[in-house]
Residue frames as qw, qx, qy, qz and C-alpha x, y, z in Angstrom:
[[0.180, -0.256, 0.164, 0.935, 14.35, -10.99, -6.69],
 [0.340, 0.747, 0.549, -0.158, 11.59, -8.82, -8.07],
 [0.356, 0.120, 0.351, 0.857, 12.22, -6.85, -11.27],
 [0.101, 0.744, 0.407, -0.520, 10.60, -3.40, -11.20],
 [0.476, 0.831, 0.219, 0.188, 10.06, -0.82, -13.90],
 [0.087, 0.963, -0.234, 0.097, 12.91, 1.54, -14.86],
 [0.632, 0.463, -0.566, 0.258, 15.59, -1.16, -14.41],
 [0.325, -0.545, 0.559, -0.533, 15.26, -1.51, -10.64],
 [0.662, -0.087, -0.744, -0.016, 15.45, -4.80, -8.78],
 [0.493, -0.557, 0.319, -0.587, 14.19, -5.47, -5.29],
 [0.679, 0.013, -0.729, 0.087, 15.24, -8.34, -3.07],
 [0.680, -0.699, -0.206, -0.079, 14.61, -9.17, 0.56],
 [0.080, 0.748, -0.530, 0.391, 17.28, -7.73, 2.84],
 [0.884, -0.198, -0.408, 0.116, 19.07, -10.32, 4.92],
 [0.600, -0.769, 0.053, 0.215, 21.21, -10.00, 8.05],
 [0.728, -0.015, 0.276, 0.627, 24.21, -10.18, 5.69],
 [0.262, 0.696, 0.270, 0.612, 23.15, -6.77, 4.32],
 [0.449, -0.826, -0.288, 0.183, 23.40, -5.18, 7.78],
 [0.545, -0.356, 0.119, 0.750, 26.89, -3.75, 7.23],
 [0.217, 0.326, 0.451, 0.802, 25.83, -1.96, 4.04],
 [0.249, -0.776, -0.484, -0.319, 22.63, -0.65, 5.61],
 [0.553, -0.691, -0.200, 0.420, 24.48, 0.52, 8.74],
 [0.447, -0.110, 0.241, 0.854, 26.97, 2.38, 6.52],
 [0.027, 0.518, 0.501, 0.693, 24.15, 4.04, 4.59],
 [0.397, -0.791, -0.458, -0.086, 22.21, 4.99, 7.72],
 [0.553, -0.538, -0.091, 0.629, 25.31, 6.76, 9.06],
 [0.341, 0.318, 0.332, 0.820, 25.40, 9.05, 5.99],
 [0.014, 0.244, 0.311, -0.919, 24.31, 12.60, 6.93],
 [0.377, 0.012, -0.378, -0.845, 21.63, 12.74, 4.19],
 [0.618, -0.268, -0.696, -0.249, 19.92, 9.71, 5.77],
 [0.401, -0.158, -0.691, 0.580, 20.88, 9.89, 9.46],
 [0.121, -0.020, 0.184, -0.975, 19.08, 13.22, 9.94],
 [0.598, -0.060, -0.231, -0.765, 15.74, 11.82, 8.76],
 [0.771, -0.094, -0.611, -0.150, 15.81, 8.13, 9.70],
 [0.376, -0.651, 0.466, -0.466, 17.59, 8.48, 13.06],
 [0.983, -0.119, 0.114, -0.083, 18.70, 4.84, 12.79],
 [0.350, 0.722, -0.572, 0.174, 22.47, 5.21, 12.86],
 [0.873, -0.384, 0.227, -0.198, 22.75, 1.77, 14.44],
 [0.307, -0.519, 0.780, 0.169, 25.53, -0.77, 14.75],
 [0.428, 0.228, -0.770, -0.415, 25.82, -3.62, 12.25],
 [0.094, -0.096, -0.958, 0.255, 24.67, -6.01, 14.97],
 [0.305, 0.383, 0.499, -0.714, 21.55, -4.00, 15.71],
 [0.498, 0.401, -0.327, -0.695, 20.71, -3.81, 12.00],
 [0.307, 0.129, -0.928, -0.170, 21.18, -7.57, 11.65],
 [0.066, 0.257, 0.848, -0.460, 18.77, -8.10, 14.55],
 [0.386, 0.443, 0.178, -0.789, 16.25, -5.64, 13.09],
 [0.452, 0.328, -0.605, -0.568, 16.35, -7.30, 9.66],
 [0.204, -0.020, -0.978, 0.044, 15.88, -10.74, 11.18],
 [0.175, 0.351, 0.678, -0.622, 12.96, -9.53, 13.31],
 [0.441, 0.438, -0.084, -0.779, 11.27, -7.76, 10.39],
 [0.387, 0.263, -0.777, -0.421, 11.72, -10.78, 8.13],
 [0.149, -0.118, -0.968, 0.163, 10.07, -13.10, 10.64],
 [0.213, 0.414, 0.555, -0.690, 6.97, -10.92, 11.17],
 [0.324, 0.569, 0.694, 0.299, 4.05, -9.78, 9.06],
 [0.058, -0.852, -0.207, 0.477, 4.41, -6.03, 9.62],
 [0.242, 0.868, -0.271, -0.339, 7.15, -5.02, 7.21],
 [0.917, 0.231, 0.175, 0.274, 9.41, -6.38, 4.50],
 [0.236, -0.800, 0.325, 0.446, 12.97, -5.01, 4.51],
 [0.817, 0.484, 0.255, 0.182, 14.47, -4.88, 1.02],
 [0.378, -0.457, 0.359, 0.721, 17.55, -3.88, -0.90],
 [0.565, 0.779, 0.192, -0.194, 16.98, -1.87, -4.07],
 [0.543, -0.278, 0.504, 0.611, 19.41, -2.18, -6.95],
 [0.525, 0.792, 0.003, -0.311, 19.87, -0.53, -10.31],
 [0.603, 0.652, -0.458, 0.001, 21.99, -2.31, -12.88],
 [0.871, -0.088, -0.447, 0.184, 22.92, -4.99, -10.32],
 [0.329, 0.243, -0.460, 0.788, 24.37, -2.41, -7.88],
 [0.341, -0.664, -0.623, 0.234, 22.66, -2.01, -4.51],
 [0.179, 0.427, 0.019, 0.886, 21.78, 1.64, -4.06],
 [0.349, -0.391, 0.171, -0.834, 19.18, 1.82, -1.33],
 [0.030, -0.129, -0.920, 0.369, 17.23, 0.35, 1.52],
 [0.455, -0.240, -0.344, -0.785, 13.44, -0.02, 1.30],
 [0.158, 0.129, 0.873, -0.443, 10.83, -1.03, 3.84],
 [0.423, -0.244, -0.545, -0.682, 7.43, -2.09, 2.53],
 [0.027, 0.078, 0.818, -0.570, 4.76, -2.33, 5.21],
 [0.233, -0.572, -0.718, -0.322, 1.08, -2.96, 5.71],
 [0.106, -0.465, 0.164, -0.863, -0.27, 0.21, 7.29],
 [0.729, -0.472, -0.248, -0.429, -2.86, -1.72, 9.30],
 [0.864, -0.263, -0.306, 0.301, 0.00, -3.29, 11.33],
 [0.480, 0.254, -0.168, 0.823, 1.94, -0.05, 11.69],
 [0.189, -0.517, -0.459, 0.697, 1.63, 2.80, 14.16],
 [0.028, 0.038, -0.326, -0.944, 0.85, 5.05, 11.18],
 [0.241, -0.445, -0.794, -0.337, -2.65, 3.53, 11.23],
 [0.280, -0.606, -0.564, 0.485, -3.33, 5.59, 14.36],
 [0.168, -0.459, 0.018, 0.872, -2.78, 8.86, 12.48],
 [0.328, 0.239, -0.364, -0.838, -4.98, 8.72, 9.38],
 [0.793, 0.183, 0.331, -0.478, -8.08, 6.95, 8.05],
 [0.038, -0.388, 0.855, 0.343, -6.23, 4.02, 6.49],
 [0.843, 0.154, -0.199, -0.475, -7.83, 1.40, 4.30],
 [0.899, -0.288, 0.324, -0.063, -7.28, -2.26, 5.14],
 [0.889, 0.211, 0.233, 0.332, -5.03, -2.93, 2.15],
 [0.149, 0.965, -0.208, 0.054, -2.93, 0.26, 2.15],
 [0.860, 0.018, -0.103, 0.500, 0.78, -0.35, 1.69],
 [0.178, -0.966, 0.124, 0.137, 3.41, 2.01, 3.07],
 [0.815, 0.364, -0.106, 0.439, 6.96, 2.63, 1.88],
 [0.372, -0.861, 0.216, 0.270, 10.13, 3.92, 3.46],
 [0.812, 0.475, 0.030, 0.338, 13.04, 4.54, 1.10],
 [0.357, -0.830, 0.270, 0.331, 16.64, 5.56, 1.73],
 [0.746, 0.620, -0.155, 0.188, 19.01, 6.06, -1.20],
 [0.743, -0.597, 0.123, 0.276, 22.23, 5.06, 0.49],
 [0.688, 0.140, 0.268, 0.660, 24.65, 5.44, -2.39],
 [0.099, -0.752, -0.123, 0.640, 25.50, 9.14, -2.11],
 [0.154, -0.234, 0.567, 0.775, 26.63, 9.23, -5.76],
 [0.004, 0.406, 0.823, 0.397, 23.01, 8.46, -6.75],
 [0.082, -0.689, -0.539, 0.478, 21.39, 11.22, -4.65],
 [0.089, 0.703, 0.003, -0.705, 19.95, 14.26, -6.44],
 [0.020, -0.253, 0.728, 0.637, 19.79, 12.57, -9.84],
 [0.644, 0.086, -0.199, -0.734, 16.10, 11.67, -10.03],
 [0.383, 0.096, -0.918, -0.027, 16.69, 8.05, -9.07],
 [0.126, 0.119, 0.754, -0.633, 14.61, 8.34, -5.89],
 [0.550, 0.305, 0.125, -0.767, 11.49, 9.45, -7.74],
 [0.595, 0.283, -0.638, -0.399, 11.92, 6.71, -10.35],
 [0.232, 0.053, -0.937, 0.257, 12.36, 4.10, -7.63],
 [0.290, 0.189, 0.576, -0.741, 9.33, 5.39, -5.71],
 [0.630, 0.310, -0.179, -0.689, 7.16, 5.30, -8.83],
 [0.525, 0.238, -0.798, -0.178, 8.38, 1.79, -9.67],
 [0.046, -0.009, -0.882, 0.468, 7.72, 0.56, -6.13],
 [0.446, 0.252, 0.377, -0.772, 4.22, 2.04, -6.00],
 [0.636, 0.315, -0.415, -0.569, 3.36, 0.64, -9.43],
 [0.399, 0.171, -0.901, 0.024, 4.62, -2.82, -8.45],
 [0.126, 0.097, 0.784, -0.600, 2.65, -2.84, -5.19],
 [0.545, 0.313, 0.153, -0.762, -0.54, -1.74, -6.93],
 [0.616, 0.305, -0.599, -0.410, -0.12, -4.37, -9.66],
 [0.300, 0.154, -0.922, 0.191, 0.72, -7.14, -7.18],
 [0.010, 0.304, 0.798, -0.521, -2.16, -6.49, -4.80],
 [0.068, -0.445, -0.591, -0.670, -5.48, -5.82, -6.57],
 [0.381, -0.735, -0.557, 0.068, -7.11, -4.96, -3.22],
 [0.411, -0.444, -0.100, 0.790, -4.65, -2.15, -2.58],
 [0.282, 0.857, 0.374, 0.213, -5.94, 1.22, -3.74],
 [0.028, -0.968, 0.166, -0.186, -3.26, 3.38, -2.09],
 [0.776, 0.017, -0.279, 0.566, 0.44, 3.39, -1.37],
 [0.247, -0.953, -0.078, -0.157, 1.42, 5.85, 1.35],
 [0.644, 0.149, -0.328, 0.674, 4.49, 7.44, 2.88],
 [0.355, -0.904, -0.237, 0.012, 5.13, 9.87, 5.71],
 [0.614, 0.289, -0.167, 0.716, 8.33, 11.83, 5.03],
 [0.315, -0.540, -0.312, 0.716, 9.37, 14.53, 7.45],
 [0.279, 0.897, 0.342, -0.025, 7.74, 17.75, 6.25],
 [0.150, -0.888, 0.283, 0.330, 11.17, 19.48, 6.42],
 [0.567, -0.203, 0.682, 0.414, 12.80, 16.90, 4.14],
 [0.430, 0.665, -0.071, -0.606, 12.29, 18.86, 0.93],
 [0.201, 0.410, -0.791, -0.407, 14.24, 16.49, -1.37],
 [0.131, 0.125, 0.979, -0.094, 12.18, 13.51, -0.17],
 [0.375, 0.572, 0.488, -0.541, 8.86, 15.35, -0.44],
 [0.358, 0.622, -0.343, -0.606, 9.78, 16.46, -3.97],
 [0.074, 0.236, -0.936, -0.252, 10.73, 12.90, -4.96],
 [0.253, 0.336, 0.868, -0.262, 7.41, 11.52, -3.69],
 [0.394, 0.663, 0.201, -0.604, 5.49, 14.27, -5.53],
 [0.274, 0.551, -0.593, -0.520, 7.42, 13.60, -8.76],
 [0.008, 0.063, -0.994, -0.088, 6.54, 9.89, -8.37],
 [0.388, -0.343, -0.613, -0.596, 2.82, 10.70, -8.33],
 [0.363, -0.445, -0.708, 0.411, 2.25, 10.84, -4.57],
 [0.104, -0.680, -0.211, -0.695, -0.04, 13.66, -3.45],
 [0.113, 0.104, -0.617, 0.772, 0.19, 15.38, -0.07],
 [0.412, -0.579, -0.646, -0.277, -2.86, 14.81, 2.11],
 [0.337, -0.848, 0.045, -0.407, -1.66, 17.18, 4.82],
 [0.135, 0.542, -0.694, 0.455, 0.50, 17.08, 7.90],
 [0.830, -0.381, -0.402, -0.069, 0.53, 14.40, 10.57],
 [0.186, -0.755, 0.497, -0.385, 2.03, 15.04, 13.99],
 [0.887, -0.029, -0.448, 0.107, 4.00, 11.88, 14.79],
 [0.686, -0.689, -0.081, 0.217, 5.93, 11.56, 18.06],
 [0.649, -0.333, 0.231, 0.644, 9.31, 12.23, 16.44],
 [0.207, -0.059, 0.416, 0.884, 8.37, 14.51, 13.54],
 [0.499, 0.558, 0.222, -0.625, 5.82, 16.51, 11.65],
 [0.392, -0.002, 0.814, 0.430, 5.21, 14.37, 8.60],
 [0.488, 0.305, -0.230, -0.785, 3.41, 14.86, 5.33],
 [0.676, 0.170, 0.707, -0.120, 1.03, 12.07, 4.46],
 [0.243, 0.464, -0.557, -0.644, 1.86, 11.36, 0.82],
 [0.693, 0.202, 0.645, -0.251, -0.57, 9.12, -1.08],
 [0.170, 0.285, -0.709, -0.623, -0.27, 7.43, -4.47],
 [0.703, 0.202, 0.442, -0.520, -3.63, 6.11, -5.62],
 [0.554, 0.144, 0.775, 0.266, -4.41, 3.38, -8.08],
 [0.375, 0.626, -0.145, -0.668, -4.65, 4.67, -11.65],
 [0.894, 0.424, 0.077, -0.120, -5.00, 3.04, -15.02],
 [0.409, 0.754, -0.499, 0.123, -1.30, 3.74, -15.66],
 [0.344, -0.532, 0.720, -0.283, -0.28, 1.81, -12.54],
 [0.852, 0.053, 0.459, -0.248, -2.02, -1.31, -13.84],
 [0.719, 0.637, -0.257, -0.111, 0.03, -1.53, -17.04]]
């Protein structure tokens, strides 16, 4: 378990978390954007595959010991996103879904995003940027990234969406 700023904890997601993640991904506020309304079995397989590779790290995010969201941390150089912008070798990417509907719209997403970006920048001195690519139409997500210090670098046309490349750069504050 990794303790983050603002009272968040992050732990690796395991196949045993598949039922919770599948439930969250079926929620309308997530399903529309993630398009991963999969069965528990498929999620268990995905988590096992991700955990055994070097591309991404699936995680559960908690606040006050209650799981509230699913997070994927990934090295951009191993991701298809690397084909769409001038990435740097040590860029980290983040995908975040706040699954607990009672926590949506309360500023928790932006706090979690800021805490994740700060932790990645502190943990990896070679990383100068943390990136994300929310759907440009997903106004709540774009606002949360902006409130967490991510800056839009323009649109990217991905196969399934028009995304905004959101970038959080290393700052003195992130090193504290």
